[in-house]
C-alpha positions in Angstrom: 241.6 150.9 213.6 245.1 151.5 212.0 244.6 153.7 209.5 241.7 156.2 207.1 241.2 157.1 203.7 241.2 160.6 203.1 241.6 161.0 199.8 242.2 159.8 196.1 242.9 160.3 192.4 242.2 157.8 189.8 243.3 158.1 185.7 241.4 156.4 183.2 242.9 153.1 182.4 243.6 152.3 178.6 246.4 153.2 176.2 247.3 156.5 177.2 249.7 159.4 175.5 250.7 160.1 179.2 254.1 158.6 180.0 255.0 156.8 183.1 255.7 159.6 185.2 253.1 162.0 183.9 250.6 159.8 185.1 252.3 160.0 188.8 252.3 163.1 188.9 248.8 163.8 187.8 247.4 161.4 189.9 249.7 162.6 193.0 248.6 166.3 192.6 244.7 165.0 192.6 244.9 163.0 195.4 246.6 165.5 197.8 244.0 168.2 196.5 241.2 166.1 197.0 242.6 165.1 201.1 242.4 169.1 201.5 246.5 168.1 202.0 249.5 169.9 200.6 253.2 168.5 199.8 254.5 169.5 203.3 252.0 167.5 205.2 253.1 164.1 203.4 255.3 162.5 205.9 256.0 159.3 203.6 255.7 158.1 200.0 255.3 154.3 198.4 255.0 153.9 194.8 254.1 150.5 193.3 254.8 149.3 189.8 256.3 146.1 188.7 257.8 147.4 185.2 259.9 144.0 184.7 260.6 145.2 181.8 257.6 147.6 180.5 259.4 151.2 180.6 263.4 151.3 180.4 263.0 153.6 183.4 263.8 151.7 186.7 263.9 153.1 190.2 260.9 155.5 189.8 259.8 156.3 194.0 261.5 159.8 193.5 259.9 160.5 190.4 256.6 161.5 192.7 258.8 164.7 194.0 258.3 165.7 190.5 254.8 166.4 191.2 255.9 169.5 193.8 259.4 170.8 194.9 258.7 170.8 198.3 258.1 167.0 198.3 261.5 167.0 198.1 263.4 165.2 201.1 260.1 162.9 201.5 261.6 159.4 202.4 259.9 157.9 199.2 259.7 153.9 198.4 259.1 151.6 195.4 257.2 148.7 196.7 257.0 145.5 194.0 254.7 142.5 194.4 253.2 141.4 190.9 249.8 142.0 190.1 249.5 142.8 193.9 251.6 145.5 193.9 249.2 148.3 194.5 247.6 146.4 198.0 251.3 146.2 198.9 252.8 149.9 198.7 249.1 150.5 200.6 250.4 148.1 203.3 253.7 149.7 203.7 251.7 153.0 204.3 249.4 151.2 206.7 252.3 149.6 208.7 254.2 153.0 208.8 251.3 154.7 210.0 250.9 151.9 212.7 254.6 152.0 214.2 254.0 156.1 214.1 256.6 156.7 211.7 254.5 158.6 209.4 251.2 160.4 210.0 250.6 161.2 206.6 251.2 158.8 203.4 251.0 159.1 199.5 250.4 155.7 198.2 251.1 155.7 194.3 249.9 152.8 191.7 251.1 153.1 188.1 252.0 151.5 185.3 252.5 151.7 181.7 252.4 148.5 179.5 251.4 149.4 176.3 254.9 150.4 174.7 256.1 147.0 174.6 254.4 144.5 171.6 251.9 141.6 172.4 254.7 138.9 172.8 256.7 141.0 175.4 253.6 141.5 177.9 253.9 137.5 177.8 257.2 137.6 178.3 257.1 139.9 181.2 254.4 138.8 182.5 255.0 135.0 183.1 258.2 136.4 185.5 255.2 135.7 188.1 255.1 132.4 187.5 257.6 129.9 189.0 260.0 130.2 186.0 261.8 127.1 186.5 258.5 124.9 186.2 256.6 127.1 184.2 257.7 129.4 182.5 257.5 127.4 179.1 253.6 127.2 179.4 252.2 128.1 176.2 250.3 131.3 176.1 252.4 133.0 178.5 250.4 134.2 182.0 247.2 133.7 180.0 248.4 129.9 179.9 249.2 129.6 183.4 245.2 130.3 184.2 244.4 128.1 180.9 245.5 125.3 182.9 244.1 126.0 186.5 240.7 126.2 184.3 241.0 123.2 182.9 242.2 121.2 186.3 239.2 122.9 186.9 236.8 122.0 184.7 238.4 118.2 184.8 237.6 118.3 188.5 233.8 119.9 188.0 233.3 119.5 184.6 232.8 122.7 181.7 232.0 125.4 183.3 232.5 127.6 180.0 229.1 129.3 180.4 229.6 130.0 184.3 232.8 132.1 182.3 230.9 134.0 179.7 228.7 135.0 182.4 231.3 136.9 184.5 232.8 138.2 181.2 229.5 139.9 180.4 228.6 140.9 184.2 231.5 143.1 184.2 231.0 144.1 181.3 227.6 145.4 181.6 229.1 147.2 184.9 232.0 148.9 183.1 230.0 150.0 180.6 228.7 152.7 183.6 232.7 153.3 184.4 233.9 156.5 182.7 237.3 155.0 184.3 237.3 151.9 182.4 238.7 151.1 179.3 236.8 148.9 178.0 233.2 150.6 178.2 231.1 148.7 175.8 228.2 146.1 176.9 229.4 143.3 175.2 226.7 141.1 176.0 226.3 137.0 177.1 226.4 135.7 173.6 229.3 137.6 172.5 231.3 136.2 175.8 229.8 132.8 175.6 230.2 132.1 171.7 234.3 131.8 170.3 234.6 133.7 167.5 237.1 135.4 165.2 236.6 138.5 167.5 236.2 136.3 170.3 239.3 133.2 169.9 240.2 130.6 172.3 242.8 132.5 173.9 245.0 129.6 176.1 242.7 126.3 177.2 238.9 127.5 177.9 240.1 130.8 177.8 238.8 133.1 175.4 239.6 136.7 174.7 236.8 137.9 176.7 237.6 135.6 179.8 241.2 138.0 179.7 242.1 141.3 181.2 243.4 144.1 179.4 246.9 145.3 178.7 246.2 148.9 180.3 248.0 152.2 180.9 246.8 153.9 184.3 247.6 155.5 187.7 245.5 155.5 191.1 246.5 157.1 194.1 245.2 157.7 197.4 245.9 159.4 201.3 246.1 157.5 204.1 246.2 158.9 207.9 245.9 157.9 211.3 242.2 158.1 212.8 242.9 161.4 215.0 243.5 163.2 211.8 240.9 161.5 209.8 238.2 162.5 212.2 239.2 166.3 211.0 239.1 165.6 207.2 236.0 166.5 205.0 235.5 162.1 204.5 237.5 159.1 205.5 237.1 155.6 204.6 238.9 153.3 207.6 240.6 150.3 207.5 238.6 147.7 209.7 241.1 144.7 208.0 244.0 144.3 206.0 245.4 141.0 205.4 248.3 139.6 203.7 248.7 135.7 202.8 251.3 134.1 200.3 251.7 130.8 199.4 253.8 128.8 197.4 255.2 130.2 194.2 255.2 126.9 192.5 251.3 125.5 191.5 253.2 122.0 191.7 253.5 122.7 195.4 249.7 123.3 196.4 245.9 122.8 195.0 245.7 125.8 192.5 242.6 124.9 192.2 241.6 124.8 196.0 242.9 128.6 196.0 243.8 128.1 199.7 246.0 131.6 199.7 242.6 133.4 198.9 240.6 131.6 201.2 242.8 132.2 203.9 243.1 136.1 203.4 239.2 136.7 203.3 238.7 134.4 206.5 241.5 136.6 208.4 240.0 139.8 207.1 236.3 138.9 208.0 237.3 138.2 211.8 239.6 141.2 212.3 236.8 143.0 211.2 234.2 141.2 212.9 232.1 140.9 210.2 230.7 137.7 208.0 229.8 138.1 204.0 226.7 139.4 204.8 227.7 142.6 206.2 229.2 143.1 203.1 227.5 145.7 200.5 230.0 144.8 197.9 233.5 143.7 196.8 236.0 144.3 194.3 238.1 141.3 193.7 240.9 140.0 191.7 239.7 139.0 188.0 242.8 139.2 186.1 241.0 136.1 184.2 237.2 134.6 184.8 238.4 131.2 185.9 239.9 133.7 189.0 236.9 135.5 189.8 234.8 132.3 190.0 237.5 130.7 192.1 237.7 133.9 194.2 233.6 133.2 194.7 234.3 129.5 196.5 237.2 131.1 198.4 235.0 134.1 200.1 232.4 131.3 200.4 229.7 132.5 198.6 229.3 128.9 197.2 230.8 125.3 198.3 233.9 123.9 195.7 233.1 123.5 192.4 229.4 125.4 192.7 230.8 129.0 192.3 228.4 129.3 189.5 225.8 129.0 191.9 226.7 132.9 192.8 226.1 133.8 189.3 223.0 132.0 188.5 221.0 132.9 191.6 221.9 136.6 190.7 223.4 136.9 193.7 227.1 138.6 192.3 225.4 141.2 189.7 225.3 145.2 190.1 221.8 145.2 191.8 222.3 141.5 193.8 222.8 140.7 197.4 226.8 141.1 197.1 227.9 142.6 194.1 231.2 141.8 192.7 233.0 143.9 190.6 230.3 147.0 190.4 233.3 148.6 188.7 233.3 146.2 185.6 236.6 144.8 187.4 240.2 143.9 185.8 237.9 142.6 182.9 236.4 146.0 181.5 238.2 148.7 183.8 241.8 147.6 182.7 244.7 145.7 184.5 248.1 148.3 185.1 249.9 145.8 186.8 251.1 147.8 189.7 247.8 150.5 189.7 245.1 147.9 189.9 245.4 147.1 194.1 245.3 151.3 194.6 242.5 150.9 192.2 240.6 149.3 193.9 240.9 150.7 197.2 239.8 154.3 195.3 237.1 152.7 193.7 235.9 151.0 197.1 236.3 154.6 199.2 234.2 155.8 196.2 231.2 153.5 196.7 231.6 154.3 200.6 230.9 157.6 200.3 228.4 157.8 197.4 230.4 159.2 194.8 231.0 156.1 192.2 228.0 157.8 189.6 226.8 155.5 187.2 229.0 152.1 189.4 227.4 153.3 192.6 225.4 150.4 194.6 222.9 151.0 197.0 223.6 152.2 200.3 227.0 149.8 201.2 228.0 149.8 204.7 231.1 147.7 204.4 233.3 146.7 200.8 235.7 144.5 200.7 238.5 144.0 198.0 240.9 141.3 197.2 243.9 142.0 195.1 246.2 138.8 194.2 249.7 138.6 192.7 251.1 135.2 190.8 248.2 132.9 190.5 247.1 133.0 194.1 250.7 133.5 195.6 250.7 136.8 197.2 247.0 137.7 199.0 245.6 141.0 200.4 242.3 141.4 201.5 240.5 144.7 203.0 237.5 145.3 204.9 236.9 148.9 204.1 234.1 151.5 206.0 232.8 154.8 205.8 234.1 156.8 208.8 232.7 160.1 208.0 
């Protein structure tokens, strides 16, 4: 056990009026309050945001200092690793604590995506791909995953039905999440049917197969186990693993999702648990095809048979292993830099029985999988309630 989460905060995701600075300040103040700490107690700050053109303001780490003058002169570092930026920031905090360079760490994840146009969003997100080979794929990053879906369909058959079931499941879950961007149960038929309101976006992917463009922020406070035992609540990291793969899709079998598979295996091995020990998982469903491939990477089903986890009801909120009870990126939203922190916050809420309408039944362990790019930067965590 290396470190614990002892406090957290989470804004609603969506098209928000607050600017980047206001979002950072809000969740920083709330997370500290939730942890029962003051700015003077914090030894280091890590802020995760991708930006890449979403905002004119670069060099954002010291914006956390705007939350309280007592933060002045604290070391603050900006972390970026595409869509896994939030988890990358958490890992920096864990490393600082493990190295005894810090006892208490504030981690913030934030993104403000809605101030640019749709084409600009596409141009920014495609930067998380290998531009030399993938930069001109039609549809931008959605086109990248549209191509992955096409390759999966060519190998294993048309799985449009499975993708619709994932979308419907996550929207149903998200309808009970007050933090979610889209709190509406769209239903399976709507998600399955191509229509004016649900057009094809890229390859076989419909609009309901694609995560949302979002603003939002989340923050958490990390501390060592000794300190955590004196706090009102504590969620401990049983495992926190990172596995990176080649950036070009041409250098790997992208449909195999080998990076995610290795990250999960390492996390379960480090935690000394199996899939059956998990009470839920929050995974990176930037597109529904990603969640389907993650089922197989986790070992929920053999390669090419991920849909079995859906048809058997195993991944439903009341199933044996609920996947994305929060609604996932699909319904909750995907403000890139905030996503990994959001996943860890919501998992901590589940484990402490404070998740409200999205609460699953008495989970002992929860898993998180956050992914940067197309299965390039892969982060897997296993969390357990300490107190």
